C-alpha positions in Angstrom: 0.0 0.0 0.0 1.4 3.4 -0.9 2.0 5.9 1.9 -0.6 8.3 0.5 -3.3 5.6 0.7 -2.2 4.7 4.2 -2.5 8.3 5.3 -6.0 8.5 3.8 -7.0 5.3 5.6 -5.6 6.6 8.9 -7.9 9.7 8.8 -10.8 7.2 9.2 -9.2 5.1 11.8 -7.6 7.5 14.3 -9.6 9.1 17.1 -9.6 12.9 17.1 -7.0 14.7 19.3 -9.3 17.7 19.7 -10.0 16.9 23.4 -6.4 16.2 24.2 -3.8 17.6 26.6 -0.1 18.5 26.4 2.8 16.7 27.9 6.5 17.5 27.7 8.6 14.5 26.6 12.2 13.6 27.3 13.3 15.5 24.1 11.8 18.7 25.6 9.0 18.7 23.1 5.4 19.8 24.0 3.3 17.0 22.6 -0.5 17.0 22.3 -1.9 13.6 23.3 -5.5 12.2 23.7 -7.2 12.3 27.1 -7.6 8.5 26.8 -4.7 6.6 25.3 -5.9 3.2 24.1 -3.7 2.4 21.1 0.1 2.7 21.2 3.1 1.5 19.3 6.6 1.2 20.8 9.8 1.8 19.0 11.6 -0.9 21.0 10.0 -4.2 22.1 12.1 -4.1 25.2 10.0 -1.2 26.4 7.3 -3.7 27.2 8.5 -4.2 30.9 8.2 -0.4 31.4 4.6 -0.6 30.2 4.0 -3.5 32.5 5.1 -1.4 35.5 2.0 0.7 34.8 -0.4 -1.8 33.2 0.4 -4.8 35.3 -2.9 -6.6 34.7 -2.3 -6.5 30.9 0.5 -4.5 29.4 -0.4 -5.8 25.9 -4.0 -4.4 25.9 -3.1 -1.0 24.5 -0.3 -2.3 22.3 -1.1 -2.3 18.6 2.4 -2.3 17.2 6.0 -3.0 18.2 9.5 -3.6 16.9 10.7 -7.2 16.8 13.8 -6.7 18.9 12.5 -8.2 22.2 12.0 -11.7 20.9 15.2 -11.5 18.8 17.6 -10.1 21.4 16.1 -11.3 24.7 14.1 -14.3 23.6 13.5 -15.9 27.1 12.3 -12.7 28.6 10.0 -12.3 25.7 8.8 -15.9 26.1 7.9 -15.2 29.8 5.6 -12.4 28.6 4.2 -14.4 25.7 3.3 -17.2 28.1 1.4 -14.8 30.4 -0.1 -12.7 27.6 -0.6 -14.9 24.4 -2.1 -11.9 22.6 1.4 -10.5 22.3 1.9 -12.7 19.2 -0.9 -10.9 17.5 0.6 -7.4 18.0 1.7 -6.1 14.6 5.4 -6.0 14.0 6.5 -2.7 12.6 10.2 -3.5 12.2 12.9 -5.8 13.3 15.7 -4.8 15.7 17.2 -1.7 14.0 15.7 1.6 13.2 16.3 1.3 9.5 13.9 -1.7 9.4 11.0 0.4 10.9 8.0 0.4 8.5 6.1 3.7 8.4 3.3 2.0 6.5 3.0 -0.8 9.0 3.0 1.6 11.9 0.3 3.8 10.4 -2.0 0.9 9.4 -1.8 -0.2 13.1 -3.8 3.0 13.7 -2.0 4.2 16.9 -2.9 7.3 18.8 0.6 7.5 20.3 4.1 6.3 19.4 6.6 5.8 22.2 10.2 6.0 21.1 13.5 6.2 22.8 15.7 9.3 22.6 18.4 7.2 21.0 18.4 3.5 20.4 17.8 0.5 18.2 14.4 1.7 17.0 13.2 5.1 15.7 14.6 8.0 17.7 15.1 11.7 17.7 17.3 11.3 14.6 14.5 9.6 12.6 13.2 12.7 10.8 11.3 11.0 8.1 9.5 8.8 10.5 8.6 11.7 12.8 7.3 13.8 9.9 5.2 10.9 8.5 3.6 9.9 11.8 2.9 13.4 12.9 1.4 14.2 9.5 -0.9 11.2 10.1 -2.0 12.5 13.5 0.1 10.2 15.6 1.5 11.8 18.7 5.2 10.9 19.3 6.5 10.7 22.9 10.2 10.2 23.6 11.4 8.4 26.7 14.9 7.4 27.8 16.3 4.5 29.8 19.6 4.4 27.8 21.4 7.6 27.2 21.3 9.1 30.7 19.5 6.3 32.6 20.0 7.4 36.2 18.6 10.9 35.4 15.9 9.9 32.9 14.4 6.7 34.2 12.2 8.5 36.8 11.4 11.2 34.3 10.4 8.6 31.7 8.2 6.6 34.1 6.5 9.8 35.3 5.8 10.8 31.7 4.5 7.3 30.8 2.3 7.4 33.9 0.8 10.7 32.9 0.4 9.5 29.3 -1.4 6.3 30.2 -3.4 7.6 33.2 -1.3 5.5 35.6 0.2 8.3 37.7 -0.2 6.3 41.0 1.6 3.2 39.6 4.4 5.4 38.2 4.8 7.2 41.5 5.0 3.9 43.4 7.8 2.6 41.2 9.7 5.9 41.2 9.7 6.0 45.0 11.1 2.4 45.2 13.7 3.2 42.4 14.9 6.4 44.1 15.2 4.7 47.5 17.3 1.9 46.0 19.6 4.4 44.2 19.9 6.6 47.4 21.1 3.5 49.3 24.2 3.7 47.2 24.7 7.4 46.5 23.9 8.7 50.0 26.4 6.2 51.5 29.1 7.2 49.0 28.5 10.9 49.7 29.0 10.3 53.5 31.9 7.9 53.3 33.8 9.5 50.4 35.8 6.4 49.4 38.5 6.6 46.8 36.9 5.9 43.4 37.8 2.5 42.0 39.2 2.4 38.4 36.8 0.4 36.3 36.7 -1.0 32.8 33.4 -2.1 31.3 33.7 -4.5 28.3 30.5 -4.4 26.4 28.9 -7.5 24.7 31.8 -9.8 25.5 32.3 -12.4 22.8 30.5 -10.6 20.0 33.7 -9.8 18.2 37.1 -11.4 18.1 39.0 -8.2 19.1 39.2 -6.0 22.2 37.4 -4.1 23.4 34.0 -2.5 23.0 33.1 -0.4 26.0 30.4 2.0 27.4 31.4 5.3 28.8 29.2 8.4 28.9 25.9 6.6 28.5 24.2 3.3 29.3 26.1 1.3 31.9 29.0 3.7 31.8 26.8 5.9 34.0 26.4 3.1 36.5 30.2 3.1 37.2 30.2 6.7 38.4 27.0 6.3 40.4 28.5 3.2 42.2 31.7 5.1 43.2 34.0 4.4 40.3 36.0 6.1 37.6 35.4 4.7 34.1 38.9 4.6 32.7 37.7 4.9 29.1 35.8 8.2 29.7 38.7 10.4 28.7 39.5 8.3 25.6 35.9 8.0 24.3 33.7 11.1 24.4 30.6 9.4 23.1 28.3 6.9 24.8 30.3 3.9 23.6 33.3 3.0 21.5 36.2 0.7 21.2 39.7 0.6 22.8 42.5 -1.6 21.8 44.1 -4.2 23.9 47.4 -2.5 24.2 45.8 0.6 25.6 43.9 -1.5 28.2 47.0 -3.3 29.3 48.8 0.0 29.6 45.9 1.5 31.6 44.9 -1.4 33.8 41.6 -1.1 35.8 41.1 -2.2 39.4 37.7 -3.7 38.5 36.7 -5.5 35.3 33.0 -5.8 34.3 31.8 -7.6 31.2 28.3 -7.5 29.9 26.5 -10.6 28.7 24.4 -10.7 25.6 24.0 -14.5 25.6 21.1 -16.3 27.2 19.9 -19.7 28.3 19.1 -20.8 24.7 22.7 -20.4 23.4 24.7 -23.5 22.4 27.4 -24.7 24.7 30.2 -23.5 22.4 28.8 -20.0 21.8 31.5 -17.4 22.6 29.3 -15.0 24.5 28.8 -14.6 28.2 25.2 -15.7 29.2 23.1 -14.1 31.9 19.4 -13.5 32.5 16.4 -15.7 32.6 17.1 -19.4 32.1 20.8 -19.1 33.0 21.9 -21.0 36.2 24.6 -19.6 38.4 27.2 -22.3 37.7 26.9 -21.9 34.0 27.2 -18.1 34.2 30.4 -18.3 36.3 31.9 -20.9 34.0 31.4 -18.7 31.0 32.8 -15.7 32.7 35.9 -17.7 33.7 36.3 -18.9 30.2 36.1 -15.4 28.7 38.8 -14.2 31.0 41.3 -16.6 29.6 41.7 -14.5 26.4 45.1 -13.2 25.5 45.7 -9.9 27.3 42.6 -10.1 29.4 44.0 -13.0 31.4 46.9 -10.9 32.6 44.9 -7.9 33.8 45.2 -7.1 37.5 41.5 -7.5 38.4 41.4 -10.9 36.6 44.4 -12.1 38.5 43.1 -10.7 41.8 39.5 -12.0 41.4 37.9 -8.6 40.9 36.3 -9.5 37.6 32.5 -9.7 37.1 29.8 -10.0 34.5 26.3 -8.4 34.3 23.2 -8.9 32.2 23.6 -6.6 29.2 20.0 -5.6 29.0 20.2 -3.6 32.3 21.6 -0.8 30.0 18.1 -0.1 28.6 15.8 -1.1 31.5 13.9 0.8 34.2 15.3 -1.8 36.6 18.8 -0.4 36.1 19.1 0.5 39.7 19.6 -3.1 40.6 22.8 -3.2 38.5 24.0 0.0 40.2 23.8 -1.8 43.6 25.7 -4.8 42.2 28.4 -2.5 40.8 28.6 -0.7 44.2 29.4 -4.1 45.9 32.0 -4.9 43.3 33.7 -1.5 43.5 33.5 -1.0 47.3 32.9 -4.4 48.8 33.4 -3.4 52.5 31.3 -0.3 52.3 28.4 -2.1 50.7 28.8 -5.6 52.3 25.2 -5.4 53.6 23.5 -4.7 50.2 21.5 -7.5 48.7 20.9 -6.6 45.0 19.5 -10.1 44.3 16.8 -9.5 46.9 16.1 -6.0 45.5 15.6 -7.5 42.0 13.3 -10.2 43.3 11.2 -7.6 45.2 11.0 -5.2 42.3 10.0 -8.0 40.0 7.3 -9.2 42.4 5.9 -5.7 42.9 6.1 -4.3 39.4 6.1 -7.1 36.9 3.4 -9.5 35.9 5.8 -12.4 35.0 8.0 -14.5 37.2 11.7 -14.0 37.8 14.3 -16.7 37.3 17.9 -17.0 36.2 21.1 -15.3 37.0 21.7 -11.6 36.2 25.3 -11.1 37.4 28.2 -13.2 38.5 31.8 -12.9 39.7 35.0 -14.7 39.1 35.2 -15.3 42.9 
């Protein structure tokens, strides 16, 4: 179907925004949205858990379109949702797992009132000018949120915005209060104790390539390092959110703490090169894969590997409203005596029980020792 025809069809399908209201999104845009939002599309399937914090009884009920990244990148988490909400399979897929696969026509024929996109990410974002123009011309309100670029600033803002958008202000406030309390447990203690910051290197998506080393710095999990009382040693080298350092540089600038992120999952074959964490991964398997990954040339000789201060964390915390759990894990790794009493595993279990409609299982971080 040609886009002109799709736009004409949409004028018959979309409810009027005449009785709407205005919200300010995370891009600082004033956006007119309907009083009642009943049909939404999401630019990343992995935003489903954020919707579930607010619509716990049925986060799929308002969802008419989504990208296909969730089932492709985090298949077991997706399966947990699919088992609980079988209607998820019937939600129109409006792209795969990159923003260049997003289909404007499929999005518009889903007849959404609102599109929820990330500031930056795998799906349509603030750089997607053609998508923005087409959807807005079709009468679709676009709201930008962010759990990725500046997660520890924008997570509560994003949840507050979604709560206002979906009429779930009370549910949003409940989550934000728990999230802020969990973060303050770390930041308040650091402010009082003023420990020497630990030097940290984060290797992102361990095993994805054969070289060394992809890392996160001024965005995503790079922000967790600072919040947990560390100095990200790649910050001065890479001014962007992420980048690559070479092995020689890493050996010449050794960290005190090494953290690798795991993109693998419980479905991967035994000989897969990736670290595996998350649902469906048992603790023994997670630790074995971490130990194996640390035998790589150059990595094996790093001080934190030889001293047992090497760890791995579930990669998907980088784009999740439950990111504060990873911050607590980081804090224990960076300052084990100061945070000996923290229990991030219990925190994750409690937040999952309170704010998610699907069960929790698996291993979400591990350590060499």
